[in-house]
C-alpha positions as CSV (number, residue, x, y, z in Angstrom):
1,M,10.3,67.3,93.8
2,K,11.3,69.1,90.6
3,M,14.7,68.3,88.5
4,K,15.1,71.0,85.7
5,N,18.5,69.3,84.2
6,L,20.6,66.5,85.4
7,L,23.4,69.0,86.6
8,K,21.0,69.6,89.3
9,T,21.9,65.9,90.6
10,S,25.4,66.8,90.1
11,I,25.4,69.9,92.1
12,M,23.9,67.8,95.2
13,A,26.4,64.6,94.9
14,I,29.1,66.9,95.2
15,A,28.0,67.6,98.8
16,V,29.2,64.5,99.6
17,V,32.5,65.2,98.0
18,A,32.2,68.3,100.1
19,A,32.0,66.6,103.2
20,S,35.3,64.7,103.5
21,G,36.3,68.6,104.8
22,A,40.0,69.0,105.7
23,A,42.2,66.0,106.2
24,N,44.9,65.0,108.3
25,A,48.5,63.0,107.2
26,E,46.8,59.5,107.6
27,T,43.6,60.2,105.8
28,P,43.7,58.4,102.7
29,V,43.6,60.1,99.1
30,I,40.3,58.6,97.0
31,G,41.3,58.5,93.8
32,K,40.6,56.6,90.4
33,Q,39.1,52.9,91.4
34,H,40.0,50.0,89.4
35,P,37.2,47.5,89.3
36,T,37.8,43.8,88.3
37,I,34.6,42.8,86.4
38,T,34.3,39.2,85.4
39,N,31.0,38.7,84.3
40,R,30.6,41.7,82.6
41,L,27.8,42.6,84.3
42,M,27.4,46.0,86.0
43,T,27.0,46.3,89.6
44,P,26.0,48.7,92.4
45,E,29.7,48.7,93.6
46,V,30.6,49.2,89.6
47,L,28.6,51.8,89.1
48,W,30.0,53.6,92.3
49,S,33.5,53.3,91.1
50,F,32.9,55.6,87.9
51,G,34.9,59.0,88.1
52,R,32.3,61.8,87.3
53,V,34.2,64.2,84.9
54,G,32.5,67.7,85.5
55,G,33.7,71.0,85.6
56,V,34.9,71.8,82.5
57,Q,37.0,74.9,81.7
58,I,38.9,76.4,78.7
59,S,42.3,77.6,78.9
60,P,42.7,81.6,77.6
61,D,44.7,80.6,74.3
62,K,41.8,78.0,73.5
63,T,44.6,75.1,73.7
64,K,44.2,73.1,77.0
65,V,41.3,72.1,78.8
66,L,41.1,71.9,82.9
67,Y,38.4,69.8,84.4
68,S,38.0,67.8,87.6
69,V,36.9,64.4,88.5
70,S,35.4,63.4,91.5
71,Y,35.8,59.8,93.2
72,Y,34.0,57.9,95.3
73,S,35.3,55.1,98.3
74,I,33.0,52.9,99.2
75,T,34.9,51.8,102.2
76,E,35.4,55.6,103.5
77,N,31.6,56.1,102.5
78,K,33.0,59.7,101.0
79,G,34.4,61.1,98.2
80,N,37.0,63.5,96.7
81,S,37.4,65.3,93.3
82,E,40.9,66.0,91.5
83,L,41.6,68.6,88.8
84,F,43.2,67.4,85.4
85,V,44.6,69.3,82.0
86,M,44.7,68.3,78.9
87,N,45.2,69.5,75.4
88,T,42.1,70.1,73.2
89,D,42.7,66.9,71.3
90,G,43.2,64.7,74.4
91,S,46.6,64.4,74.4
92,D,49.5,65.2,77.2
93,K,46.2,64.4,80.0
94,K,48.2,65.2,83.2
95,Q,46.8,64.6,86.7
96,I,47.7,67.7,88.6
97,T,45.9,67.4,92.0
98,K,46.3,64.3,94.2
99,T,45.3,65.4,97.7
100,A,42.8,63.8,100.7
101,T,41.1,67.1,100.2
102,R,38.6,68.6,97.5
103,E,39.9,70.8,95.4
104,A,36.9,72.3,93.3
105,A,35.2,74.9,91.1
106,A,39.0,75.3,89.1
107,K,39.3,77.9,86.4
108,W,42.5,79.4,84.7
109,M,43.9,82.5,85.3
110,K,44.2,85.1,82.4
111,D,48.2,84.2,82.1
112,G,47.1,80.7,80.9
113,Q,50.2,79.3,83.5
114,H,48.0,79.8,86.3
115,I,44.4,78.1,88.1
116,A,42.5,79.4,90.6
117,F,40.6,76.8,92.5
118,L,38.6,75.9,96.1
119,S,40.5,73.9,98.0
120,S,39.1,72.9,101.9
121,E,43.0,71.6,102.8
122,T,42.6,74.5,106.1
123,G,39.6,73.2,107.1
124,S,36.7,75.1,105.3
125,M,37.0,76.3,100.9
126,Q,39.1,78.6,100.2
127,L,40.1,80.3,97.3
128,W,43.7,79.0,96.1
129,T,46.3,79.5,93.0
130,M,48.9,77.3,91.7
131,K,50.7,76.5,88.9
132,A,48.9,74.7,85.6
133,D,51.2,71.8,86.6
134,G,49.8,71.9,90.2
135,S,52.9,73.1,91.9
136,E,53.2,76.3,93.9
137,R,49.9,76.3,95.7
138,K,48.9,79.5,97.5
139,Q,46.0,80.3,99.8
140,I,44.1,83.6,98.4
141,T,41.5,84.0,100.8
142,D,40.9,82.9,104.5
143,V,36.8,83.8,104.6
144,K,35.1,82.5,108.0
145,D,33.3,79.5,107.4
146,G,34.8,79.3,103.7
147,I,33.0,80.6,100.2
148,N,31.0,78.9,98.2
149,D,32.2,79.7,94.7
150,F,33.7,82.6,93.2
151,A,34.9,84.4,89.9
152,L,37.7,86.6,89.1
153,S,37.1,90.1,87.3
154,P,38.7,89.8,84.1
155,D,42.0,92.0,84.9
156,E,42.1,89.7,88.1
157,T,42.4,92.7,90.5
158,K,38.8,91.9,91.9
159,L,37.2,88.8,93.5
160,L,33.8,88.1,93.2
161,F,32.8,85.3,95.6
162,V,29.3,83.5,97.4
163,A,29.4,83.3,100.6
164,D,26.5,82.2,103.5
165,V,25.4,85.3,105.6
166,K,23.2,84.8,108.5
167,Y,19.2,85.0,108.0
168,G,16.7,86.1,110.2
169,E,16.8,85.9,114.2
170,S,17.7,83.3,116.1
171,T,16.6,81.7,119.0
172,V,19.8,82.1,120.8
173,D,19.5,85.9,119.7
174,K,16.0,85.9,121.4
175,Y,17.2,84.4,124.1
176,P,21.3,84.5,125.3
177,D,20.7,82.6,128.3
178,L,19.2,79.4,126.1
179,P,22.4,78.8,124.0
180,K,21.8,75.1,124.1
181,S,18.8,75.0,123.1
182,S,17.8,73.0,120.0
183,G,14.1,74.9,118.8
184,I,13.7,76.4,116.0
185,I,10.8,79.5,116.2
186,V,9.2,80.1,112.9
187,T,7.0,82.9,112.1
188,D,6.7,83.0,108.1
189,L,7.2,80.2,105.4
190,M,10.3,79.2,103.9
191,Y,11.6,77.8,107.5
192,K,13.1,75.0,105.4
193,H,14.3,74.5,101.9
194,W,15.2,71.4,100.5
195,D,17.3,69.8,103.1
196,E,17.9,72.4,105.8
197,W,16.3,74.8,107.8
198,T,16.9,78.0,106.2
199,K,19.5,80.2,109.1
200,T,21.8,81.3,106.2
201,V,21.2,82.6,102.9
202,P,23.9,83.0,100.1
203,H,25.5,86.6,98.9
204,P,27.6,87.7,96.0
205,F,30.8,89.8,97.8
206,V,33.2,91.5,95.9
207,A,36.9,92.1,96.8
208,D,40.3,93.8,95.7
209,I,42.8,91.2,95.1
210,K,46.3,92.7,96.6
211,E,49.5,91.1,97.1
212,G,47.9,87.5,97.3
213,K,45.1,88.4,99.9
214,I,41.6,89.9,99.7
215,A,40.8,93.2,100.9
216,N,37.9,96.1,101.1
217,I,35.4,93.5,101.5
218,I,31.9,94.6,100.1
219,D,28.5,92.2,100.3
220,I,26.8,93.5,97.3
221,L,23.1,92.6,99.2
222,N,24.7,94.0,102.4
223,G,21.1,94.5,104.9
224,E,19.1,92.6,102.2
225,P,17.8,88.9,103.2
226,Y,17.6,87.3,100.2
227,E,19.5,84.7,97.8
228,S,21.9,85.3,95.1
229,P,22.5,82.5,93.8
230,M,19.4,81.3,94.6
231,K,18.8,77.7,96.7
232,P,18.6,75.0,96.5
233,F,20.8,74.4,93.0
234,G,22.3,77.9,92.1
235,G,25.6,78.5,91.2
236,I,28.3,81.1,90.4
237,E,26.6,80.3,86.5
238,Q,23.7,83.0,88.3
239,L,26.4,85.6,88.7
240,A,28.9,87.6,86.0
241,W,31.6,90.2,85.6
242,S,31.1,92.3,82.7
243,P,34.4,92.6,80.6
244,D,35.6,95.5,81.4
245,G,35.1,94.4,85.2
246,K,33.4,97.3,86.0
247,T,29.6,96.0,86.6
248,V,28.5,92.7,88.2
249,A,25.3,90.9,86.9
250,Y,23.8,88.7,89.7
251,T,20.4,86.7,89.6
252,C,18.1,87.4,92.8
253,R,14.4,86.9,93.8
254,K,14.2,89.8,96.1
255,K,11.5,88.5,98.4
256,T,11.1,86.1,101.8
257,G,8.6,84.6,103.6
258,K,5.4,83.4,102.3
259,E,6.2,86.2,99.3
260,Y,8.9,83.5,98.3
261,A,7.0,80.6,98.7
262,L,4.3,81.6,96.6
263,S,6.4,82.9,93.6
264,T,9.5,82.3,91.2
265,N,9.9,85.4,89.9
266,S,14.0,86.5,89.9
267,D,15.6,89.2,88.2
268,I,18.9,90.2,86.9
269,Y,20.5,92.8,88.5
270,F,23.5,95.1,87.6
271,Y,25.7,96.2,90.2
272,T,28.1,99.0,89.4
273,L,31.5,98.7,91.5
274,S,32.1,102.6,91.7
275,T,28.9,103.8,92.9
276,G,27.4,100.9,94.8
277,K,24.4,101.2,92.9
278,T,22.0,98.6,91.5
279,E,19.5,98.4,88.5
280,N,17.0,95.6,88.1
281,K,17.6,95.0,84.1
282,T,14.5,92.5,83.9
283,Q,11.8,94.4,85.5
284,G,8.4,92.9,84.5
285,M,9.4,89.8,83.2
286,M,7.6,87.8,86.0
287,G,9.1,84.0,86.3
288,Y,12.7,83.0,86.3
289,D,15.2,85.4,84.6
290,Q,18.8,84.0,85.4
291,N,22.4,82.9,84.0
292,P,23.5,85.9,82.9
293,T,26.7,86.0,80.5
294,F,28.0,89.4,78.9
295,S,29.3,88.9,75.2
296,P,33.1,89.5,75.2
297,D,32.7,93.0,73.4
298,G,30.4,94.0,76.2
299,K,27.4,95.2,74.6
300,W,25.0,92.2,75.0
301,L,23.8,90.5,77.9
302,A,22.3,86.7,77.5
303,W,20.1,85.0,79.7
304,E,17.5,82.2,80.6
305,S,14.1,83.7,80.9
306,M,10.7,81.9,81.8
307,E,7.4,83.8,80.9
308,R,5.4,83.0,83.7
309,D,5.6,83.4,87.7
310,G,4.7,80.3,89.6
311,Y,5.8,78.2,87.0
312,E,9.0,76.4,87.5
313,A,8.7,73.9,84.1
314,D,7.6,76.9,81.9
315,K,9.8,77.2,78.3
316,N,13.4,78.3,79.1
317,R,13.7,81.0,76.6
318,L,16.9,82.3,75.2
319,F,16.9,86.6,75.5
320,V,19.3,88.8,74.6
321,M,19.6,92.6,75.9
322,N,21.1,95.1,73.9
323,L,22.8,97.2,76.3
324,Q,23.4,100.4,74.7
325,T,19.6,101.0,73.7
326,G,17.9,98.1,76.5
327,E,15.8,96.0,73.8
328,K,15.4,93.1,75.0
329,T,14.8,90.1,72.1
330,D,13.6,86.3,72.7
331,L,15.7,84.6,70.2
332,S,13.9,81.3,70.9
333,A,10.5,83.2,70.0
334,N,10.0,80.3,67.6
335,F,11.3,77.5,68.9
336,D,9.4,75.4,71.2
337,Q,11.9,74.1,72.9
338,N,14.2,74.7,76.1
339,S,17.6,76.8,76.1
340,G,20.3,76.2,78.7
341,S,24.2,76.1,79.3
342,L,24.6,79.6,76.9
343,I,28.0,80.8,76.3
344,W,28.9,83.2,73.6
345,T,31.3,83.1,70.1
346,P,34.5,84.9,70.7
347,D,33.1,87.8,68.0
348,S,29.7,88.2,70.1
349,K,27.7,87.4,67.2
350,S,26.5,84.3,68.1
351,I,25.4,81.9,71.3
352,Y,26.0,78.5,71.5
353,F,23.8,76.4,74.2
354,V,22.1,72.9,74.8
355,S,18.7,72.1,74.6
356,C,16.6,69.0,74.3
357,W,14.2,67.4,71.4
358,H,12.4,64.4,71.5
359,A,14.2,63.0,74.6
360,V,17.9,64.2,73.5
361,T,20.0,66.6,74.1
362,Q,21.9,68.6,71.4
363,I,24.4,71.6,71.0
364,Y,22.9,74.2,69.5
365,R,23.9,78.0,67.8
366,A,21.8,81.0,67.6
367,D,22.5,84.0,65.7
368,I,22.0,87.3,66.9
369,A,21.4,89.5,63.4
370,S,19.7,86.6,61.9
371,K,17.9,85.0,64.7
372,K,18.7,81.7,63.3
373,I,19.1,78.9,65.4
374,V,20.9,75.9,63.8
375,Q,21.4,72.2,65.5
376,I,25.1,71.3,65.4
377,T,25.1,67.8,66.7
378,K,23.1,64.6,66.2
379,G,22.3,61.0,68.1
380,D,21.3,59.8,71.4
381,H,23.1,61.4,73.9
382,D,22.5,64.4,76.3
383,Y,25.4,67.2,76.2
384,S,25.2,69.4,79.4
385,F,28.2,71.7,78.4
386,V,29.6,73.5,75.3
387,A,32.3,76.0,74.8
388,P,33.9,77.4,71.5
389,I,37.7,76.9,70.8
390,K,39.0,78.4,67.4
391,D,37.8,75.7,64.7
392,K,36.0,73.4,67.1
393,L,33.7,73.1,70.1
394,I,34.5,71.3,73.3
395,G,31.4,69.4,75.0
396,V,30.3,67.3,77.8
397,K,27.7,64.4,77.5
398,H,26.5,61.0,78.6
399,S,23.9,58.6,77.5
400,L,21.6,55.7,78.8
401,S,24.7,53.7,78.6
402,K,27.3,55.9,79.3
403,P,28.6,58.3,82.1
404,D,30.3,62.1,81.2
405,E,33.1,62.4,78.8
406,I,34.5,65.4,77.2
407,Y,34.4,65.6,73.7
408,A,35.7,67.9,70.4
409,I,33.0,68.5,68.0
410,N,33.5,70.1,64.7
411,P,30.7,72.9,64.5
412,K,29.9,72.7,60.8
413,T,29.8,68.8,60.7
414,G,28.6,67.9,64.1
415,V,31.4,65.2,63.8
416,E,32.6,64.0,67.7
417,T,35.7,62.7,68.9
418,E,36.0,61.7,72.4
419,I,38.7,63.0,74.5
420,S,38.8,62.5,78.2
421,F,38.2,58.3,78.1
422,E,38.3,58.6,82.2
423,N,36.2,55.3,82.0
424,K,37.5,53.6,79.4
425,E,39.0,51.2,81.6
426,I,35.8,50.4,83.6
427,L,33.5,50.2,80.5
428,S,35.6,48.0,78.3
429,Q,34.4,45.5,80.8
430,L,31.1,45.9,80.6
431,D,28.3,44.6,78.4
432,M,25.9,47.0,78.0
433,G,22.1,46.4,77.2
434,K,20.5,47.5,73.5
435,V,18.6,50.8,74.1
436,E,15.7,51.1,71.7
437,E,13.9,53.9,70.5
438,R,9.6,53.0,70.7
439,W,6.9,55.3,69.1
440,I,3.6,54.2,71.2
441,T,0.4,55.4,70.6
442,T,-1.5,56.8,73.2
443,T,-5.2,56.8,74.0
444,D,-5.7,59.7,72.9
445,N,-3.8,58.6,69.3
446,K,-1.1,60.7,69.9
447,Q,2.7,59.2,69.4
448,M,4.7,58.6,72.8
449,L,8.5,57.8,72.3
450,T,9.6,55.0,74.9
451,W,12.9,54.2,75.2
452,V,13.4,50.4,76.1
453,V,16.3,49.0,77.6
454,Y,17.1,45.1,77.6
455,P,19.4,43.2,79.1
456,P,22.8,42.3,77.9
457,N,22.8,39.4,76.0
458,F,19.2,39.3,75.4
459,D,17.6,36.5,74.0
460,K,14.4,36.9,72.4
461,N,13.2,33.3,72.8
462,K,12.9,34.2,76.7
463,K,10.5,35.9,78.7
464,Y,11.7,38.4,80.9
465,P,10.5,40.3,83.9
466,T,9.6,43.8,83.3
467,L,9.7,47.1,84.7
468,L,7.7,50.7,84.4
469,F,10.1,53.3,85.4
470,C,8.2,56.4,86.1
471,E,9.7,59.7,85.8
472,G,10.0,62.3,88.7
473,G,9.6,66.4,87.9
474,P,6.8,65.8,87.1
475,Q,8.5,67.7,83.8
476,S,11.6,66.3,83.5
477,T,12.2,64.3,80.5
478,V,12.7,60.6,80.0
479,S,16.0,61.6,78.0
480,Q,19.5,59.9,77.2
481,F,20.1,60.2,81.2
482,W,22.6,58.5,83.2
483,S,22.1,58.2,86.9
484,Y,24.0,56.9,89.9
485,R,20.7,55.4,91.6
486,W,18.0,55.5,88.7
487,N,20.2,53.5,86.2
488,L,18.4,51.7,83.7
489,Q,21.5,49.9,82.2
490,L,22.0,48.2,85.7
491,M,18.3,47.6,86.0
492,A,18.8,45.5,82.7
493,A,22.0,44.3,84.1
494,N,19.6,42.8,86.8
495,G,17.8,40.9,84.5
496,Y,14.8,43.4,83.6
497,I,13.4,45.0,80.9
498,V,13.0,48.4,81.6
499,V,10.2,50.5,80.2
500,A,10.7,54.0,80.1
501,P,8.0,56.3,78.7
502,N,8.1,59.8,78.2
503,R,4.6,59.9,79.1
504,R,2.4,63.5,79.1
505,G,3.8,66.6,80.8
506,L,7.7,65.9,79.9
507,P,9.6,68.6,78.2
508,S,11.0,68.3,74.5
509,F,7.8,67.2,72.8
510,G,6.3,71.0,72.6
511,K,4.1,73.1,74.7
512,E,0.9,71.6,74.6
513,W,2.4,67.9,75.5
514,L,4.5,69.5,78.2
515,E,1.7,71.1,80.4
516,Q,-1.1,68.7,79.9
517,I,-0.2,67.5,83.1
518,S,-0.7,70.6,85.1
519,G,-4.0,70.1,87.0
520,D,-4.4,66.4,85.8
521,Y,-1.9,64.4,88.0
522,G,-4.3,61.2,87.7
523,G,-5.2,61.5,84.3
524,Q,-3.6,61.4,80.5
525,N,-0.1,60.9,81.8
526,M,-1.3,57.7,83.9
527,K,-3.1,56.4,80.9
528,D,0.1,57.0,78.9
529,Y,2.0,54.8,81.6
530,F,-0.5,52.0,80.9
531,S,-0.3,52.7,77.1
532,A,3.8,52.1,77.4
533,I,3.4,48.4,79.5
534,D,0.3,47.2,77.8
535,A,2.5,47.6,74.2
536,L,5.2,45.9,75.6
537,A,3.3,43.2,77.4
538,K,2.4,42.1,73.8
539,E,5.7,41.0,73.0
540,P,6.4,37.3,73.4
541,Y,9.9,37.9,75.5
542,V,7.7,40.3,78.1
543,N,6.5,38.3,80.7
544,K,3.2,39.7,81.0
545,D,3.1,38.1,84.6
546,K,6.0,39.5,86.1
547,L,5.9,43.1,85.7
548,G,7.2,45.5,87.9
549,C,6.4,49.1,88.6
550,V,8.9,51.7,90.0
551,G,9.3,55.9,90.1
552,A,10.9,58.3,92.6
553,S,9.2,61.8,93.3
554,Y,6.3,62.3,90.7
555,G,7.5,59.0,89.9
556,G,6.8,58.0,93.3
557,F,3.2,59.5,93.1
558,S,3.0,57.8,90.1
559,V,3.6,54.5,91.7
560,Y,0.9,55.3,94.6
561,W,-1.6,56.0,92.4
562,L,-1.4,53.2,90.2
563,A,-1.2,50.8,93.0
564,G,-4.8,51.7,93.0
565,H,-5.7,51.9,90.0
566,H,-3.4,49.1,87.9
567,E,-6.1,46.1,87.8
568,K,-3.5,43.5,88.3
569,R,-1.1,44.4,85.8
570,F,2.0,44.5,88.2
571,K,3.1,42.1,90.6
572,A,5.6,44.7,92.6
573,F,5.7,48.1,93.2
574,L,8.4,50.7,94.5
575,A,8.2,54.0,95.3
576,H,10.7,56.6,96.4
577,D,10.3,60.0,97.7
578,G,6.7,60.1,96.8
579,M,3.5,61.9,97.2
580,F,0.8,59.7,99.2
581,N,-1.4,62.3,100.4
582,L,-1.8,65.5,98.3
583,P,-3.8,67.3,101.0
584,Q,-0.9,67.2,103.4
585,Q,1.4,67.8,100.5
586,Y,-0.1,71.0,99.9
587,L,0.3,72.3,103.4
588,E,4.1,70.5,103.9
589,T,6.0,71.5,101.1
590,E,8.2,74.4,101.3
591,E,7.7,75.7,97.8
592,M,4.3,76.7,97.6
593,W,4.2,78.1,94.0
594,F,4.5,74.6,92.8
595,V,1.3,73.0,94.3
596,N,-0.3,75.9,93.3
597,W,0.4,75.7,89.8
598,D,0.6,71.8,89.5
599,L,-2.5,70.9,91.8
600,G,-4.3,74.1,90.9
601,G,-4.4,75.6,94.3
602,A,-5.6,74.8,98.0
603,Y,-8.1,71.3,98.9
604,W,-10.3,73.7,100.5
605,D,-10.8,75.8,98.0
606,K,-13.9,74.0,97.1
607,A,-14.8,76.1,94.1
608,N,-11.7,75.6,92.6
609,A,-12.5,72.7,89.9
610,I,-8.9,72.2,89.0
611,A,-7.6,71.7,92.6
612,Q,-10.6,69.2,93.6
613,R,-9.9,67.3,91.0
614,S,-6.2,67.1,92.2
615,Y,-7.0,66.1,95.6
616,A,-9.7,63.8,94.4
617,N,-6.9,61.8,92.9
618,S,-5.0,61.6,95.7
619,P,-3.5,58.3,95.9
620,H,-4.0,57.8,99.8
621,L,-7.9,57.9,98.7
622,F,-7.2,54.9,96.8
623,V,-5.6,52.6,99.4
624,D,-8.6,50.3,99.6
625,K,-7.9,48.6,96.1
626,W,-4.3,48.1,97.0
627,D,-3.6,44.4,96.7
628,T,0.1,44.5,95.3
629,P,3.7,44.1,97.5
630,I,5.3,47.5,97.9
631,L,8.7,48.9,99.1
632,V,8.7,52.3,100.1
633,I,12.0,54.4,100.1
634,H,12.1,57.7,101.8
635,G,15.1,60.3,103.1
636,E,14.3,62.0,106.7
637,K,16.1,65.5,105.4
638,D,13.7,65.4,102.2
639,Y,12.0,68.5,103.4
640,R,10.2,68.6,99.9
641,I,8.3,65.8,100.1
642,L,8.7,64.9,104.0
643,A,9.1,61.4,105.0
644,S,5.6,61.1,106.8
645,Q,4.3,60.5,102.9
646,G,6.5,58.1,102.9
647,M,5.7,56.3,106.5
648,A,2.0,56.8,105.6
649,A,1.9,54.9,102.3
650,F,4.3,52.0,104.5
651,N,1.7,52.1,107.1
652,A,-1.5,51.7,105.2
653,A,-0.3,48.7,103.1
654,I,0.6,46.8,106.3
655,L,-2.9,47.9,107.9
656,R,-4.5,46.5,104.8
657,G,-2.2,43.3,104.5
658,V,-0.3,44.0,101.7
659,P,2.7,43.2,101.7
660,A,5.3,45.9,102.1
661,E,8.9,47.0,103.1
662,M,10.4,50.4,104.2
663,L,13.6,52.0,103.7
664,I,14.2,55.1,105.8
665,F,17.6,57.4,105.6
666,P,17.3,59.7,108.6
667,D,20.5,61.5,106.8
668,E,19.6,61.7,103.4
669,N,17.2,64.0,101.1
670,H,15.4,63.9,98.1
671,W,18.4,62.1,97.0
672,V,20.8,59.7,98.1
673,L,24.3,60.7,98.3
674,Q,26.4,58.8,100.8
675,P,28.3,55.6,99.0
676,Q,27.0,53.0,101.6
677,N,23.4,54.1,101.7
678,G,23.6,54.3,97.9
679,I,24.6,50.6,98.0
680,L,22.1,49.8,100.5
681,W,19.5,51.7,98.3
682,Q,20.6,49.3,95.1
683,R,20.7,46.0,97.1
684,T,17.3,46.9,98.8
685,F,15.9,47.6,95.3
686,Y,17.0,44.3,93.7
687,S,16.2,42.3,96.7
688,W,13.0,43.4,96.5
689,L,12.0,43.2,93.0
690,D,13.8,39.9,92.6
691,K,11.3,38.4,95.7
692,W,8.3,39.3,93.4
693,L,9.4,39.2,90.1
694,K,12.0,36.1,89.4
């Protein structure tokens, strides 16, 4: 339901690439796409042609950048990732892999001449090494069922890797004579998570590297039924080596079942290799504590920390710990913003990080001694990664009009220079719509930032159908995001003006604005939506008789709710993976901390005024007022908001005599990750809107 940052979508999209697995000699290599665009307008097919940049790593001598690019084939219905190396000024760019199998999680080795990476060449993801030019590939691991991610120790004599281990007792364990039974016996909560039945959990392992192979493998969580990294989105960033290679820091929520479902209280643990002892370094800190990173001199630990248990959208604080004294300091105590993607400066005196304010994400630097935080970059964009190199920074950013690319940044002036240009060829053939920042007055006289995206070649003398975009989360910023499904420029290219408000409950506008939504799902944030669309409907170029409303997740809930309250403002609705029946949602979802915090508690708690207000605003209670065509989309592998929610909404519309259509994906989760399903999603999306708004 919640998407804290854009990386989460990227992580889930990688699943499609991973699905390609091993390949035989006849398997085509999926590489860079070269679409020819004659009308300069984006299409779904063009959107899937962009190369997706990620996995940026800086060489030990700070002169080269290693990165991956994922490419997708609509025909093959899958993706592939390849590795590239270039100088930090963008020169001497080389593709160092070109295979039908996936290469991922690549990292420089300390000599700067070799690269360690994961490959599915032998059927499962294993650790390999190669020279920095792509030659002399050598397989290092042969772990059963493969490994998920890894980090070499500083001296490269040991390997820290993540692999899945069996969780709980299976049906076959209990009844060996029924090996073909598909039944799953459930005795506690968290039996499903995101898009899978909970049959395994990831564990961190440490092994010696000897003569190009691994030996003496130790499961750091041996015998413990816990996750590290934490599902569904955690990766190697939740684990870290100390600079002396003697300690592994790892993130873990040491809870299972009902207790796990009710809590977000994770901690940072230190595992000492010489003794096998584990110590909780954040004992008593009650929210999410995750993503530890040691300072280069080994004297400090930095990590991201939330204060309150059960609140997944709490402020993401920047904490440091003096490892000699144990003293913990919140460097962001006077900084009313989130902090993420932490990375130390080489002198161990400062930390670079990214943070969103007023719906744009910039690079910042926090100094340990002074606790001063300085903003480095400016502009309408979102940075998702930063790393210091000598006299400049390397960063990754995107915007509403451009996918991720790599930039070199002057840390003193913030001046940026693009160096990757992965998608220059495609972008040069496209006209993007103008993106306008508007501040709209809400019903309680506050100012709300709203992005307005106009169609390419916009003519103010014409009237355009217009879409209200409802954000998910619910506490997920409408920033300068680039999406491969909910792409606002694609909506604009189809002839729509797009209105995307940062309504109540979204980050980057301060704590009060963020937290107002909890327990008030049908309240002020819905009034904010009306304020935004009503303000734009007054413009002479907006066709107020052709307004549509679209959204996913909490945005889907918003669509369902607005369908019963819009007073004929809209002529078409579209809801993807939305909550329709809140009492049912309370008992269907898996992460109970979410519904307890956001809805206020259980629907049967009649003395709980906040909960009762939430359930009184359940969209299913207002179906009698539905009178506008609605398209429902849902994935049957969505275990956060079950497909029954979408089916119920569709059935209600049909029974009410409201024109309705439903698109169901039996093999998709809370997103749509497969290329041909993505194309079908887009075609259905625009076919429905065009039918009622054009």
